[in-house]
C-alpha positions in Angstrom: 101.8 71.6 109.9 103.7 74.9 110.3 101.7 77.5 112.2 101.2 80.8 110.4 102.0 83.9 112.3 98.9 86.1 112.4 100.8 89.2 111.2 101.9 87.4 108.0 98.3 87.2 106.8 98.1 91.0 107.0 99.0 92.7 103.7 101.6 95.4 103.7 100.4 98.9 104.2 99.8 101.2 101.2 102.4 103.8 100.4 101.7 107.2 102.0 102.7 108.9 98.7 100.1 111.5 97.6 101.9 112.5 94.4 103.0 115.8 95.8 106.7 115.2 95.6 108.4 118.3 96.7 111.3 118.1 99.2 111.5 120.7 101.9 115.1 121.8 102.2 114.7 122.9 105.8 113.2 119.7 107.2 114.5 117.2 104.7 110.9 115.9 104.3 108.6 115.5 101.3 105.9 118.1 101.6 103.3 115.6 100.4 104.0 112.5 102.4 106.3 113.7 105.1 108.9 111.0 104.4 112.7 111.5 104.1 114.4 110.7 100.8 115.8 107.5 102.4 112.3 106.4 103.5 110.9 107.1 100.0 113.7 105.3 98.2 113.7 102.2 100.5 109.9 101.9 100.8 109.6 98.9 98.4 112.6 97.2 100.1 111.2 97.5 103.6 109.3 94.6 105.2 105.7 95.3 106.1 106.7 95.9 109.7 109.3 98.4 108.6 106.7 100.2 106.4 104.5 100.4 109.5 107.3 102.0 111.4 107.7 104.6 108.7 104.0 105.3 108.8 104.3 105.7 112.6 107.1 108.3 112.1 105.1 110.1 109.4 102.1 110.3 111.8 104.3 111.8 114.5 105.6 114.4 112.0 102.1 115.6 111.1 101.1 118.9 112.7 98.1 118.7 115.0 94.8 119.3 113.3 93.4 122.8 113.5 90.2 123.2 115.4 
């Protein structure tokens, strides 16, 4: 029997798209999801691990929450 890698049982993450597709010329990022055009265009071609890497980059791009 071939062992199953534990990560392979995990479904891919959901797209961070929030349907606010406006590109910011200064930053090159979508104002809705904070992805680049390349990240948006390649999303469905990325592996689940690559999608998680994009989500990590998006999280790092988010401004800190106001208190």
